[in-house]
C-alpha positions as CSV (number, residue, x, y, z in Angstrom):
1,M,0.0,0.0,0.0
2,R,1.3,3.5,-0.9
3,Y,1.5,5.3,2.4
4,G,3.1,8.5,3.8
5,E,3.4,9.7,7.3
6,I,4.8,13.0,8.6
7,K,5.2,14.5,12.0
8,R,5.9,18.3,12.1
9,T,6.4,20.4,15.2
10,T,7.0,24.2,15.2
11,A,6.5,26.9,17.9
12,E,3.0,27.4,16.4
13,T,1.8,23.9,15.5
14,D,2.3,20.2,16.4
15,I,1.0,18.0,13.5
16,A,0.8,14.3,12.7
17,V,-0.5,13.4,9.2
18,S,-0.8,10.1,7.4
19,I,-2.3,9.2,4.1
20,A,-2.8,5.9,2.3
21,L,-3.4,6.4,-1.4
22,D,-5.1,3.1,-2.0
23,G,-7.6,3.4,0.8
24,S,-11.4,3.5,0.9
25,G,-12.0,7.2,1.9
26,R,-11.9,6.9,5.7
27,A,-10.7,10.1,7.4
28,K,-10.1,11.5,10.8
29,A,-9.3,15.2,10.9
30,E,-8.8,17.2,14.1
31,S,-7.4,20.6,13.3
32,G,-9.3,22.7,15.8
33,I,-11.2,24.3,12.9
34,G,-14.5,22.5,12.3
35,F,-15.1,23.6,8.7
36,F,-11.6,22.7,7.7
37,D,-11.9,19.3,9.3
38,H,-15.0,18.8,7.2
39,M,-13.1,19.8,4.0
40,L,-10.3,17.4,4.7
41,T,-12.8,14.6,5.3
42,L,-14.5,15.4,1.9
43,F,-11.1,15.5,0.2
44,A,-10.3,12.0,1.5
45,A,-13.7,10.6,0.8
46,H,-13.7,11.8,-2.8
47,G,-10.1,10.7,-3.4
48,L,-10.6,7.4,-1.7
49,F,-7.7,8.1,0.5
50,D,-7.4,7.0,4.1
51,L,-6.4,10.2,5.9
52,N,-5.5,11.0,9.5
53,V,-4.7,14.6,10.5
54,L,-4.1,15.7,14.1
55,C,-3.0,19.3,14.7
56,H,-2.6,21.2,18.0
57,G,-2.1,24.7,16.8
58,D,-2.4,28.3,17.9
59,V,-6.0,28.7,16.8
60,H,-6.5,31.2,19.6
61,V,-4.5,33.5,17.3
62,D,-6.3,32.4,14.1
63,G,-6.3,29.4,11.8
64,H,-3.5,30.5,9.5
65,H,-0.6,28.6,11.0
66,S,-2.6,25.4,11.4
67,V,-4.1,25.3,7.9
68,E,-0.9,26.2,6.2
69,D,1.2,23.8,8.2
70,I,-1.3,21.0,7.6
71,G,-0.9,21.8,3.9
72,I,2.9,21.4,4.3
73,A,2.7,18.2,6.2
74,L,0.0,16.7,3.9
75,G,2.1,17.7,0.9
76,Q,5.1,15.9,2.3
77,A,3.1,12.8,3.2
78,L,1.7,12.7,-0.4
79,H,5.2,13.1,-1.8
80,Q,6.3,10.2,0.3
81,A,3.3,8.0,-0.6
82,I,3.6,8.6,-4.3
83,G,7.2,7.5,-4.2
84,D,9.2,7.2,-7.4
85,K,6.0,7.9,-9.6
86,R,6.5,4.7,-11.6
87,G,3.3,3.6,-13.3
88,I,1.1,6.5,-12.2
89,T,-1.3,8.3,-14.5
90,R,0.4,11.6,-13.5
91,Y,-2.3,14.0,-14.6
92,G,-5.8,14.5,-13.2
93,T,-8.6,16.9,-14.0
94,F,-12.1,17.1,-12.5
95,F,-15.1,19.5,-12.8
96,L,-17.3,19.3,-9.7
97,P,-20.8,20.8,-9.5
98,M,-22.0,21.8,-6.0
99,D,-25.6,23.1,-6.4
100,E,-25.1,26.6,-8.1
101,T,-21.3,26.3,-8.0
102,L,-19.0,24.8,-10.5
103,A,-15.3,24.2,-9.6
104,F,-12.4,22.9,-11.7
105,V,-9.2,21.3,-10.5
106,S,-6.4,20.1,-12.8
107,L,-3.1,18.9,-11.6
108,D,0.2,17.3,-12.7
109,I,2.4,15.3,-10.4
110,S,5.3,17.0,-12.1
111,G,7.8,17.8,-9.4
112,R,7.5,21.4,-10.5
113,P,5.4,23.1,-7.8
114,F,3.0,25.8,-9.0
115,L,-0.4,27.0,-8.0
116,V,-2.9,28.9,-10.1
117,Y,-5.9,29.8,-7.9
118,E,-8.9,31.7,-9.2
119,C,-11.9,32.1,-6.9
120,D,-13.7,35.5,-6.7
121,G,-16.4,36.7,-4.5
122,M,-15.8,34.6,-1.4
123,A,-17.2,35.6,2.0
124,P,-14.4,36.4,4.5
125,M,-15.4,33.6,6.9
126,I,-17.3,30.3,6.9
127,G,-18.0,29.6,10.5
128,G,-14.6,29.8,12.2
129,Y,-12.7,29.3,8.9
130,D,-11.0,32.2,7.1
131,T,-11.7,31.6,3.4
132,E,-8.3,33.2,2.4
133,L,-6.7,30.1,3.9
134,T,-8.0,27.9,1.1
135,E,-5.3,29.4,-1.2
136,E,-2.7,29.1,1.5
137,F,-3.5,25.4,2.1
138,L,-3.4,24.7,-1.7
139,R,-0.1,26.5,-2.2
140,A,1.6,24.6,0.7
141,L,0.2,21.3,-0.6
142,A,1.4,22.0,-4.1
143,V,4.9,23.1,-3.1
144,H,5.5,20.2,-0.7
145,A,3.9,17.4,-2.8
146,G,5.5,18.7,-6.0
147,L,2.3,19.4,-7.8
148,T,1.5,21.8,-10.7
149,L,-2.0,22.7,-9.4
150,H,-4.7,24.8,-11.1
151,V,-7.9,25.5,-9.2
152,R,-10.7,27.6,-10.4
153,V,-14.3,28.3,-9.4
154,L,-16.0,29.1,-12.6
155,Y,-19.2,30.4,-11.0
156,G,-21.2,30.2,-7.8
157,T,-22.7,32.4,-5.1
158,N,-22.5,30.4,-1.9
159,S,-19.0,30.4,-0.3
160,H,-19.5,27.1,1.5
161,H,-20.3,25.5,-1.8
162,K,-17.3,27.1,-3.5
163,V,-14.8,25.8,-0.9
164,E,-16.5,22.4,-0.7
165,A,-16.5,22.0,-4.5
166,I,-12.7,22.8,-4.5
167,F,-11.9,20.2,-1.9
168,K,-14.0,17.5,-3.5
169,A,-12.6,18.2,-7.0
170,L,-9.1,18.1,-5.6
171,G,-9.8,14.6,-4.2
172,H,-11.1,13.4,-7.5
173,A,-8.3,14.9,-9.6
174,L,-5.6,13.6,-7.3
175,R,-7.2,10.1,-7.2
176,I,-7.0,10.1,-11.1
177,A,-3.4,11.3,-11.1
178,V,-2.0,8.8,-8.5
179,S,-3.9,5.8,-10.0
180,K,-1.7,3.1,-11.5
181,D,-2.0,2.5,-15.3
182,P,-0.8,-1.0,-16.2
183,R,0.2,0.3,-19.6
184,V,2.7,2.7,-18.1
185,D,6.0,1.1,-17.6
186,G,8.3,3.3,-15.6
187,I,8.1,7.0,-15.1
188,P,5.3,8.7,-17.1
189,S,7.6,11.2,-18.9
190,T,9.5,11.2,-22.1
191,K,12.4,12.7,-20.1
192,G,12.6,9.5,-18.1
193,M,12.3,11.4,-14.8
194,L,9.9,13.7,-12.9
């Protein structure tokens, strides 16, 4: 089973993350930010990943350090779980409708981290979750997993739906990209490396 596990401790957060790529979508997320836990659970369920996230962070300040550091740790765990990239599909793209919202995620497990994030008209907060942190999480994830990641909300009015659609689409796109293709022998690149 392809598996990654990271423990990360700073003056602001103490995090343990594990992910199994070939799981069944089970998740346990305890970040201290209820809405973010819900998003991580949806990401795992739609990606069919088994995910555990435990974070003790300075949420009395705000959620920034916890959300960003979870993105770092999850990115590192993903990188570890993906391994040498032999036989993977590499690319994944998914459009996800969430009521009035349509979100799009496209990614490449390229080893060349990059984030394009386009999501306008977001409410500042959803419960205790600062919506600006969605971009911070995605950037940290992309950098530390080595993903080229494009995320766009094409339209929508409800901020909860927008963020939820992003996390669900991310799960689906990543599931496609990490899936094994029996026709791929070796690294999925004409360069011979990623």
